[in-house]
N, C-alpha and C positions, 0 to 999 in steps of 0.2 A: 935190566936195561931195555928200552922200548927198540923193538924191530926198525929196520930202514921204512921210511914211506915208500909206499908203492905209488905207481902213477896209472897203470892200467889196472882198474880194479872194477870186480862187479859192483852193479849197482844194488842188486839183490841176490842175498845167497840163501838156498834153501837146504835144510840139513836133515837127512834121514838117520836118526841116532840108534844105530845098531851096535849089539854087540854086548849088552849090559850082561843079560844071563850067561852069556859065554865067559866073560870077564869073571863074574862071581865063581862059575863052576871051576874054572881053572885055579881059583884060590880056595876052593872048598868051602864057599860061602853060601848063604841063602840066595836065591835070585834078587830079592828087593836090594840086598846090599849092592849090587851091581848098579841099580836104578840110582841109589843114594850116592855111589860115587859118580855117576854120571851128572849130576846137578853141579859139581864142581867142574865138568868141561863145559857147562852151559856158560858157566860165569866166564871161565879162561876164553872162550869164542866170542862172548859181547864185548870182554876188554879189548881183543884185538879189533874188533870190528869198530868200536868207538875209537880207537888211536888212527886206524886207518881211513876212516871217514864214510865204511860203509853205511848206506841209507835204510836197508831193509835185510832182517835177517828171520827166516822161518824154520822153526824146529817141528819136526812132526813127532809129537808127543805120544799120541794115542790113536791108533786108527780106529776106524768101525769094526775090523775085523778082530781088534784086539779082546773084546768081550769075550771070547771063545776060549781064553786062556784059563788056568785054574783059577776058582773062585777066591783062593788065598793072595793069589798074586794079584788080580784085579783090584781086589779090597785094599792090599797094601799100598797099590798104586795111587789108589783114590786119595787114602791118608797122606800119601807123599805130596800128591798134587795140592792139597789142601796147606799143608805145611810150606810148601815152597811159594804158593801165592801169599800167604801170611808174611813168611820171612823175606822174600825176594822183592815185594813190591816198594819196600823202603830203599832198597838198594837201588832199584831202577830209578826211583824218583830222584835220587842222589846225583846219579849220571845222567840225568835227563832223558830217559830212554821211555817211549811210548810202548804200553802192552796192548796188543790186540790178540784176542782168542777167538780163532773160528772154527767151525764146526757143528755139528748137532748137539745143542746142550741139552735137549728135552730128557736126555737118558741119563743125566747127572743127578745127583741129590739135590734138593733144595738149597741147601746150606753152601754145596760147591758152586751152585750157580751164582748165589748171591755173594760170594768170594770173587768170582770172576769179574761180576760187574763193578764189583768195588777196586778191586785193582785196574781195571782198565780206567774207571773214572778218576783215580788219584793219578793216573800218569797221562791223562789223554792230551794235556796242554803241552808236552814234550814233544821234540821233531828232532832232537840230533841223531836218533837211530829208532827206529821202529822194531820191536820185537813182535813176531807173529808167532803163536802158539796154536799149531793145528793139533785140537784133541776132539775125539769123535769124529775125527774126519774122514773121507773118502773120495777120491777123485771121482768114482761114478756116482756116488751120493750128491756131488757137489754138480755134475751135470744133469742129473735128475731133478733136483730141487731148481735149477734156474730154468729146465724145460717147464716145469710146474708153472713157475710164476708166468711164464711167455703164454702158456697154454691158458692162464687164468686172464690175462690181459687181454687175449684174443677173443674169448669167450665173452668178454666185457664190453666187446667193440672198442676196446682202445688200442690195439694192434693188431694189422693186417699180416697175415703169414708172409706177403712178399715184402714185409716190412723188415722181417727178422734176417739181422746179418751177423757175422762174426762178432761185430762189436756190439750189436744188440744181446747176444748171448752172452758174451764176457761180462758185460756190464750187470748181470745178475747173478754171477758167481762170488763165492764166499771172498775172494781176494781182489773183488773189483776195483776197490780203490786204488790197488799197489801195482807197480809194474812187474812184468813177469820175470821169473827168476833167470838171472843170467848164469849161476852157477849152481849146481846141485851135487852135494857131498852125500855118500853113503859111506859110512864106517864100517869095519868089520869085514871088507873084502867081499861082501856080497854085491852082484851088479844087477839089480833089477829095481825098479821105481815103487812096487807094492801098492799101487792104486794111489799114487801120491800125486798131487796137481797134474793130472792127466792132460789137460785141456792149456794150461800155463806153460808147461815145460817143452813145447814143441820145438823151439830151438835154443834149449838150455845145453850148456856145457856140463859133463858129467865128470866127477872123480870119484874113484873107489879106493881111499886108503885101506890098509890092512890094518891098522889100528882098530881095536875094541873103542867104542864111544868113552868109555871111563879115561882111557888112555890119551883121548885127542884133546891135546892141550893146546897153548898158546903158539908152540912152534910149530905144532903140525898142522894147525890152521893156518899160519902164515905160510908154510911151504906149499899149502894148497893153493893159496892165494897167488903165490909166484907162478906156479904152474898154470893157472887158469891166464895169467899174464902173457904166456908163450903162445896161447892158442890164436888162430887166424878163424875169425866167426865170419860166415858168409850168408847165412839166413836164409840158405837155399838159392843163394846167388852163385856167380863165378867170378873170381877175380879176372880182371883183364890180363892176356896173354903179353909176355915182357917184350919189348918190340926188339927186332934184331939190330945189332948195332951196325950200321952203315959204313962202307968204306970212305975213307978221305979222299 
């Protein structure tokens, strides 16, 4: 049964999918088993996002720091990524979901880069939900590459330094075409952002569920959306003070 429709929804949700290895360890399974189980949670979250009418969903799939993990785990993740791109592109097409992949693709194999481009092209015409996968992404990398682009424009006399504004910088970031996240969820109880969307999450609301990512399914996501709906967002401002009741 579908959950009730919410009214105060985030337009853009970002998720740090944490706890796959811990989930597997608790079950005496290899770490990759946790990542495979996490694919089901991705599907569950997408289904709720579609039903509720969320426009953008960004998933932190592989950070620029994850290359330092054991080689067998990294290799397994790359194979899982290939498998998911081949398998899930059809499902995304069916549900009218556009796929975008952001991050430094140069470190990935040629065949994986080809699969990324193909999956994006196959779904590019959809607009019911945009699924953004951050792969080999880091917030510092994002700011650095944007700064390098601005420096190149300045050196070519296409941009004066005093013309660089917040909007100018933001327009060169990896998620430039999307609104900033309204809500960020990090599963597994960890309370840090781990170099994720450093610029874009200046005014994002955060929720840190204790569940490991493979256990974060439809009801857990819906409950988190309900919690977001109770937040009062001020964006650095202040709500006007309540006026005292005047005696009659």
